[in-house]
N, CA, C and O atoms as a GROMACS GRO file, in nm:
protein
  376
    1MET      N    1  11.315   8.458  10.622
    1MET     CA    2  11.200   8.422  10.523
    1MET      C    3  11.184   8.586  10.502
    1MET      O    4  11.147   8.664  10.590
    2ARG      N    5  11.246   8.640  10.273
    2ARG     CA    6  11.211   8.759  10.309
    2ARG      C    7  11.049   8.750  10.278
    2ARG      O    8  10.988   8.645  10.258
    3THR      N    9  11.008   8.850  10.279
    3THR     CA   10  10.836   8.966  10.278
    3THR      C   11  10.893   9.016  10.185
    3THR      O   12  11.011   9.042  10.159
    4LEU      N   13  10.790   9.029  10.133
    4LEU     CA   14  10.759   9.119   9.986
    4LEU      C   15  10.552   9.187  10.005
    4LEU      O   16  10.446   9.126  10.004
    5LYS      N   17  10.588   9.334  10.020
    5LYS     CA   18  10.454   9.398  10.001
    5LYS      C   19  10.409   9.388   9.839
    5LYS      O   20  10.468   9.389   9.731
    6VAL      N   21  10.271   9.378   9.884
    6VAL     CA   22  10.159   9.395   9.718
    6VAL      C   23   9.983   9.470   9.812
    6VAL      O   24   9.884   9.445   9.881
    7ASP      N   25  10.077   9.588   9.722
    7ASP     CA   26   9.886   9.640   9.736
    7ASP      C   27   9.825   9.653   9.653
    7ASP      O   28   9.844   9.729   9.558
    8VAL      N   29   9.670   9.526   9.686
    8VAL     CA   30   9.568   9.546   9.541
    8VAL      C   31   9.501   9.628   9.532
    8VAL      O   32   9.446   9.643   9.422
    9ALA      N   33   9.466   9.741   9.662
    9ALA     CA   34   9.319   9.860   9.674
    9ALA      C   35   9.282   9.830   9.576
    9ALA      O   36   9.174   9.772   9.563
   10ASP      N   37   9.376   9.869   9.452
   10ASP     CA   38   9.312   9.898   9.318
   10ASP      C   39   9.310   9.791   9.245
   10ASP      O   40   9.297   9.809   9.124
   11CYS      N   41   9.317   9.704   9.277
   11CYS     CA   42   9.254   9.528   9.134
   11CYS      C   43   9.136   9.586   9.136
   11CYS      O   44   9.083   9.663   9.216
   12LEU      N   45   9.093   9.525   9.005
   12LEU     CA   46   8.968   9.502   8.942
   12LEU      C   47   8.911   9.397   8.932
   12LEU      O   48   8.792   9.399   8.966
   13THR      N   49   8.953   9.304   8.897
   13THR     CA   50   8.994   9.231   8.834
   13THR      C   51   9.084   9.083   8.836
   13THR      O   52   9.162   9.125   8.750
   14ALA      N   53   9.118   8.993   8.855
   14ALA     CA   54   9.230   8.889   8.815
   14ALA      C   55   9.311   8.907   8.748
   14ALA      O   56   9.400   8.915   8.832
   15ASP      N   57   9.372   8.926   8.633
   15ASP     CA   58   9.441   8.986   8.580
   15ASP      C   59   9.543   9.094   8.672
   15ASP      O   60   9.664   9.084   8.689
   16ASP      N   61   9.462   9.187   8.717
   16ASP     CA   62   9.471   9.308   8.779
   16ASP      C   63   9.625   9.260   8.903
   16ASP      O   64   9.736   9.312   8.921
   17VAL      N   65   9.552   9.136   8.964
   17VAL     CA   66   9.630   9.034   9.052
   17VAL      C   67   9.745   8.990   9.077
   17VAL      O   68   9.830   8.996   9.166
   18TYR      N   69   9.721   8.934   8.953
   18TYR     CA   70   9.824   8.860   8.840
   18TYR      C   71   9.924   8.907   8.850
   18TYR      O   72  10.011   8.871   8.930
   19GLU      N   73   9.935   9.028   8.743
   19GLU     CA   74   9.993   9.151   8.707
   19GLU      C   75  10.074   9.175   8.867
   19GLU      O   76  10.163   9.092   8.890
   20ARG      N   77  10.059   9.238   8.932
   20ARG     CA   78  10.128   9.256   9.078
   20ARG      C   79  10.167   9.186   9.152
   20ARG      O   80  10.266   9.220   9.217
   21LEU      N   81  10.083   9.009   9.183
   21LEU     CA   82  10.226   8.955   9.248
   21LEU      C   83  10.369   8.862   9.104
   21LEU      O   84  10.490   8.840   9.094
   22LEU      N   85  10.265   8.845   9.040
   22LEU     CA   86  10.418   8.823   8.929
   22LEU      C   87  10.530   8.902   8.944
   22LEU      O   88  10.641   8.857   8.973
   23ALA      N   89  10.497   9.059   8.920
   23ALA     CA   90  10.638   9.144   8.892
   23ALA      C   91  10.655   9.102   9.024
   23ALA      O   92  10.776   9.089   9.041
   24ALA      N   93  10.587   9.070   9.138
   24ALA     CA   94  10.698   9.089   9.318
   24ALA      C   95  10.753   8.949   9.274
   24ALA      O   96  10.766   8.896   9.384
   25LEU      N   97  10.778   8.887   9.214
   25LEU     CA   98  10.820   8.748   9.175
   25LEU      C   99  10.940   8.737   9.122
   25LEU      O  100  11.033   8.658   9.138
   26HIS      N  101  10.924   8.825   9.060
   26HIS     CA  102  11.007   8.867   8.913
   26HIS      C  103  10.990   8.795   8.846
   26HIS      O  104  11.086   8.756   8.779
   27ALA      N  105  10.860   8.737   8.827
   27ALA     CA  106  10.822   8.600   8.707
   27ALA      C  107  10.852   8.669   8.579
   27ALA      O  108  10.860   8.791   8.561
   28PRO      N  109  10.875   8.525   8.445
   28PRO     CA  110  10.892   8.590   8.323
   28PRO      C  111  10.769   8.613   8.230
   28PRO      O  112  10.676   8.540   8.197
   29ASP      N  113  10.811   8.774   8.194
   29ASP     CA  114  10.752   8.767   8.080
   29ASP      C  115  10.534   8.723   8.023
   29ASP      O  116  10.420   8.768   8.008
   30TRP      N  117  10.619   8.609   8.019
   30TRP     CA  118  10.554   8.509   7.932
   30TRP      C  119  10.424   8.411   8.022
   30TRP      O  120  10.323   8.359   7.975
   31HIS      N  121  10.470   8.413   8.157
   31HIS     CA  122  10.431   8.353   8.254
   31HIS      C  123  10.201   8.348   8.258
   31HIS      O  124  10.139   8.436   8.198
   32GLY      N  125  10.176   8.309   8.285
   32GLY     CA  126  10.016   8.240   8.281
   32GLY      C  127   9.971   8.324   8.365
   32GLY      O  128  10.048   8.333   8.461
   33HIS      N  129   9.865   8.402   8.376
   33HIS     CA  130   9.776   8.411   8.483
   33HIS      C  131   9.652   8.328   8.509
   33HIS      O  132   9.530   8.341   8.497
   34ASN      N  133   9.735   8.241   8.547
   34ASN     CA  134   9.590   8.157   8.610
   34ASN      C  135   9.639   8.055   8.760
   34ASN      O  136   9.756   8.064   8.796
   35LEU      N  137   9.573   7.993   8.815
   35LEU     CA  138   9.645   7.873   8.953
   35LEU      C  139   9.751   7.838   8.884
   35LEU      O  140   9.858   7.898   8.895
   36ASP      N  141   9.726   7.694   8.773
   36ASP     CA  142   9.799   7.621   8.733
   36ASP      C  143   9.968   7.675   8.723
   36ASP      O  144  10.068   7.621   8.768
   37ALA      N  145   9.952   7.800   8.646
   37ALA     CA  146  10.112   7.841   8.632
   37ALA      C  147  10.113   7.934   8.735
   37ALA      O  148  10.169   8.039   8.702
   38LEU      N  149  10.089   7.932   8.801
   38LEU     CA  150  10.129   7.993   8.949
   38LEU      C  151  10.187   7.871   9.094
   38LEU      O  152  10.265   7.879   9.189
   39TRP      N  153  10.114   7.787   9.048
   39TRP     CA  154  10.154   7.622   9.098
   39TRP      C  155  10.326   7.586   9.045
   39TRP      O  156  10.420   7.559   9.120
   40ASP      N  157  10.329   7.596   8.900
   40ASP     CA  158  10.431   7.569   8.824
   40ASP      C  159  10.526   7.696   8.868
   40ASP      O  160  10.643   7.687   8.832
   41SER      N  161  10.506   7.756   8.904
   41SER     CA  162  10.598   7.900   8.888
   41SER      C  163  10.665   7.885   9.043
   41SER      O  164  10.785   7.869   9.062
   42ILE      N  165  10.578   7.892   9.132
   42ILE     CA  166  10.650   7.845   9.278
   42ILE      C  167  10.708   7.733   9.352
   42ILE      O  168  10.748   7.739   9.468
   43THR      N  169  10.708   7.655   9.292
   43THR     CA  170  10.732   7.496   9.274
   43THR      C  171  10.872   7.481   9.172
   43THR      O  172  10.934   7.380   9.205
   44SER      N  173  10.902   7.516   9.118
   44SER     CA  174  10.995   7.555   9.025
   44SER      C  175  11.101   7.683   9.034
   44SER      O  176  11.106   7.775   9.116
   45ASP      N  177  11.189   7.651   8.911
   45ASP     CA  178  11.262   7.791   8.901
   45ASP      C  179  11.323   7.925   8.825
   45ASP      O  180  11.429   7.983   8.807
   46ILE      N  181  11.151   7.934   8.784
   46ILE     CA  182  11.129   8.031   8.664
   46ILE      C  183  11.156   8.156   8.703
   46ILE      O  184  11.241   8.222   8.643
   47ASN      N  185  11.069   8.219   8.834
   47ASN     CA  186  11.077   8.300   8.901
   47ASN      C  187  11.224   8.364   8.941
   47ASN      O  188  11.302   8.296   9.008
   48GLY      N  189  11.261   8.502   8.896
   48GLY     CA  190  11.364   8.600   8.937
   48GLY      C  191  11.398   8.554   9.072
   48GLY      O  192  11.515   8.526   9.097
   49LEU      N  193  11.249   8.538   9.219
   49LEU     CA  194  11.292   8.536   9.311
   49LEU      C  195  11.279   8.388   9.343
   49LEU      O  196  11.223   8.318   9.258
   50ALA      N  197  11.325   8.332   9.457
   50ALA     CA  198  11.369   8.206   9.512
   50ALA      C  199  11.222   8.170   9.632
   50ALA      O  200  11.159   8.267   9.675
   51PRO      N  201  11.193   8.062   9.664
   51PRO     CA  202  11.152   8.079   9.824
   51PRO      C  203  11.253   8.029   9.897
   51PRO      O  204  11.326   7.944   9.846
   52PRO      N  205  11.278   8.079  10.052
   52PRO     CA  206  11.131   8.157  10.071
   52PRO      C  207  11.107   8.300  10.078
   52PRO      O  208  11.186   8.394  10.082
   53TYR      N  209  11.011   8.297  10.078
   53TYR     CA  210  10.928   8.409  10.130
   53TYR      C  211  10.827   8.444  10.136
   53TYR      O  212  10.764   8.424  10.032
   54SER      N  213  10.779   8.486  10.206
   54SER     CA  214  10.618   8.610  10.235
   54SER      C  215  10.588   8.660  10.187
   54SER      O  216  10.677   8.742  10.162
   55ILE      N  217  10.457   8.698  10.110
   55ILE     CA  218  10.364   8.795  10.085
   55ILE      C  219  10.279   8.866  10.118
   55ILE      O  220  10.170   8.822  10.154
   56ALA      N  221  10.298   8.952  10.116
   56ALA     CA  222  10.180   9.012  10.259
   56ALA      C  223  10.126   9.094  10.142
   56ALA      O  224  10.199   9.149  10.059
   57VAL      N  225   9.958   9.098  10.144
   57VAL     CA  226   9.872   9.102  10.006
   57VAL      C  227   9.813   9.326  10.205
   57VAL      O  228   9.797   9.344  10.326
   58LYS      N  229   9.813   9.364  10.139
   58LYS     CA  230   9.699   9.489  10.186
   58LYS      C  231   9.605   9.543  10.049
   58LYS      O  232   9.646   9.516   9.937
   59GLY      N  233   9.484   9.616  10.066
   59GLY     CA  234   9.416   9.658  10.024
   59GLY      C  235   9.306   9.588  10.002
   59GLY      O  236   9.200   9.640   9.965
   60HIS      N  237   9.326   9.446  10.026
   60HIS     CA  238   9.230   9.363   9.973
   60HIS      C  239   9.101   9.388  10.032
   60HIS      O  240   9.011   9.309  10.003
   61GLU      N  241   9.074   9.499  10.121
   61GLU     CA  242   9.005   9.532  10.197
   61GLU      C  243   8.867   9.622  10.114
   61GLU      O  244   8.755   9.647  10.157
   62GLN      N  245   8.921   9.650  10.002
   62GLN     CA  246   8.897   9.756   9.957
   62GLN      C  247   8.802   9.718   9.778
   62GLN      O  248   8.717   9.777   9.711
   63ALA      N  249   8.881   9.585   9.765
   63ALA     CA  250   8.935   9.483   9.641
   63ALA      C  251   8.736   9.450   9.617
   63ALA      O  252   8.654   9.427   9.706
   64PRO      N  253   8.716   9.456   9.503
   64PRO     CA  254   8.591   9.348   9.479
   64PRO      C  255   8.634   9.216   9.486
   64PRO      O  256   8.749   9.175   9.470
   65ALA      N  257   8.525   9.145   9.514
   65ALA     CA  258   8.486   8.983   9.585
   65ALA      C  259   8.554   8.921   9.412
   65ALA      O  260   8.599   8.807   9.419
   66VAL      N  261   8.559   8.962   9.328
   66VAL     CA  262   8.637   8.845   9.251
   66VAL      C  263   8.820   8.876   9.284
   66VAL      O  264   8.896   8.780   9.268
   67VAL      N  265   8.870   8.990   9.320
   67VAL     CA  266   8.954   8.964   9.376
   67VAL      C  267   9.011   8.923   9.487
   67VAL      O  268   9.130   8.892   9.496
   68SER      N  269   8.897   8.920   9.613
   68SER     CA  270   8.920   8.875   9.757
   68SER      C  271   8.920   8.675   9.722
   68SER      O  272   8.984   8.579   9.766
   69VAL      N  273   8.830   8.691   9.642
   69VAL     CA  274   8.752   8.543   9.576
   69VAL      C  275   8.942   8.464   9.536
   69VAL      O  276   8.990   8.375   9.607
   70LEU      N  277   9.019   8.527   9.407
   70LEU     CA  278   9.155   8.488   9.440
   70LEU      C  279   9.239   8.476   9.498
   70LEU      O  280   9.307   8.374   9.492
   71LEU      N  281   9.267   8.582   9.580
   71LEU     CA  282   9.377   8.570   9.746
   71LEU      C  283   9.312   8.433   9.756
   71LEU      O  284   9.384   8.333   9.764
   72SER      N  285   9.216   8.424   9.756
   72SER     CA  286   9.187   8.271   9.896
   72SER      C  287   9.266   8.234   9.839
   72SER      O  288   9.384   8.249   9.867
   73ARG      N  289   9.201   8.146   9.694
   73ARG     CA  290   9.273   8.022   9.609
   73ARG      C  291   9.432   8.071   9.604
   73ARG      O  292   9.532   8.000   9.593
   74ILE      N  293   9.428   8.144   9.609
   74ILE     CA  294   9.577   8.165   9.601
   74ILE      C  295   9.688   8.121   9.762
   74ILE      O  296   9.787   8.047   9.764
   75GLN      N  297   9.659   8.157   9.816
   75GLN     CA  298   9.641   8.133   9.950
   75GLN      C  299   9.656   7.961   9.981
   75GLN      O  300   9.750   7.902  10.034
   76THR      N  301   9.582   7.929   9.949
   76THR     CA  302   9.585   7.757   9.929
   76THR      C  303   9.696   7.739   9.824
   76THR      O  304   9.760   7.637   9.849
   77VAL      N  305   9.732   7.789   9.739
   77VAL     CA  306   9.782   7.707   9.623
   77VAL      C  307   9.941   7.682   9.750
   77VAL      O  308  10.002   7.583   9.791
   78PHE      N  309   9.950   7.826   9.772
   78PHE     CA  310  10.126   7.825   9.863
   78PHE      C  311  10.120   7.698   9.991
   78PHE      O  312  10.197   7.612  10.036
   79ALA      N  313   9.933   7.760  10.024
   79ALA     CA  314   9.963   7.597  10.128
   79ALA      C  315   9.976   7.518  10.098
   79ALA      O  316  10.053   7.448  10.164
   80ASP      N  317   9.931   7.478  10.011
   80ASP     CA  318  10.018   7.360   9.950
   80ASP      C  319  10.088   7.325   9.898
   80ASP      O  320  10.105   7.204   9.881
   81ALA      N  321  10.174   7.435   9.840
   81ALA     CA  322  10.340   7.405   9.805
   81ALA      C  323  10.383   7.404   9.937
   81ALA      O  324  10.504   7.386   9.934
   82LEU      N  325  10.342   7.415  10.053
   82LEU     CA  326  10.381   7.458  10.188
   82LEU      C  327  10.444   7.254  10.251
   82LEU      O  328  10.550   7.194  10.269
   83ARG      N  329  10.284   7.224  10.260
   83ARG     CA  330  10.220   7.073  10.277
   83ARG      C  331  10.323   7.040  10.218
   83ARG      O  332  10.437   7.076  10.248
   84GLY      N  333  10.284   6.953  10.107
   84GLY     CA  334  10.323   6.906   9.966
   84GLY      C  335  10.415   6.888   9.920
   84GLY      O  336  10.451   6.780   9.875
   85LYS      N  337  10.490   7.007   9.918
   85LYS     CA  338  10.682   7.013   9.832
   85LYS      C  339  10.688   7.046   9.933
   85LYS      O  340  10.779   6.975   9.976
   86LYS      N  341  10.651   7.119  10.028
   86LYS     CA  342  10.842   7.180  10.182
   86LYS      C  343  10.842   7.292  10.095
   86LYS      O  344  10.962   7.320  10.095
   87ILE      N  345  10.783   7.379  10.016
   87ILE     CA  346  10.832   7.489  10.001
   87ILE      C  347  10.774   7.635  10.036
   87ILE      O  348  10.670   7.687   9.996
   88HIS      N  349  10.856   7.677  10.106
   88HIS     CA  350  10.841   7.716  10.255
   88HIS      C  351  10.771   7.880  10.154
   88HIS      O  352  10.855   7.910  10.069
   89VAL      N  353  10.707   7.930  10.152
   89VAL     CA  354  10.660   8.032  10.083
   89VAL      C  355  10.439   8.054  10.128
   89VAL      O  356  10.352   7.967  10.123
   90GLU      N  357  10.430   8.213  10.168
   90GLU     CA  358  10.332   8.257  10.233
   90GLU      C  359  10.243   8.349  10.189
   90GLU      O  360  10.291   8.455  10.228
   91LEU      N  361  10.122   8.378  10.121
   91LEU     CA  362  10.046   8.495  10.152
   91LEU      C  363   9.983   8.504  10.239
   91LEU      O  364   9.904   8.423  10.287
   92ARG      N  365  10.020   8.638  10.281
   92ARG     CA  366   9.853   8.704  10.452
   92ARG      C  367   9.812   8.828  10.388
   92ARG      O  368   9.867   8.920  10.327
   93LEU      N  369   9.730   8.807  10.414
   93LEU     CA  370   9.688   8.888  10.420
   93LEU      C  371   9.671   9.037  10.570
   93LEU      O  372   9.646   8.979  10.675
   94VAL      N  373   9.678   9.166  10.588
   94VAL     CA  374   9.726   9.275  10.627
   94VAL      C  375   9.624   9.331  10.624
   94VAL      O  376   9.618   9.450  10.657
   0.00000   0.00000   0.00000
């Protein structure tokens, strides 16, 4: 499984997190900044990076609450993709 590293230490908003995450996934420029769009992209083939992959997120300890909450929700989306669709993706806080 390929491991990607994303640093969110200086992310202040949800959009900041999505920009980092979507860049790591080589998502198209038109990709939405919401959980439904993220689900669609990891369960289809629109990203430049195809599963399996693991995303190691660092810097989350310094990030504001809005970033921490979003990361938790993204972890749930990834876990649902693995459970429900057998798509091997994960997001780990390191």
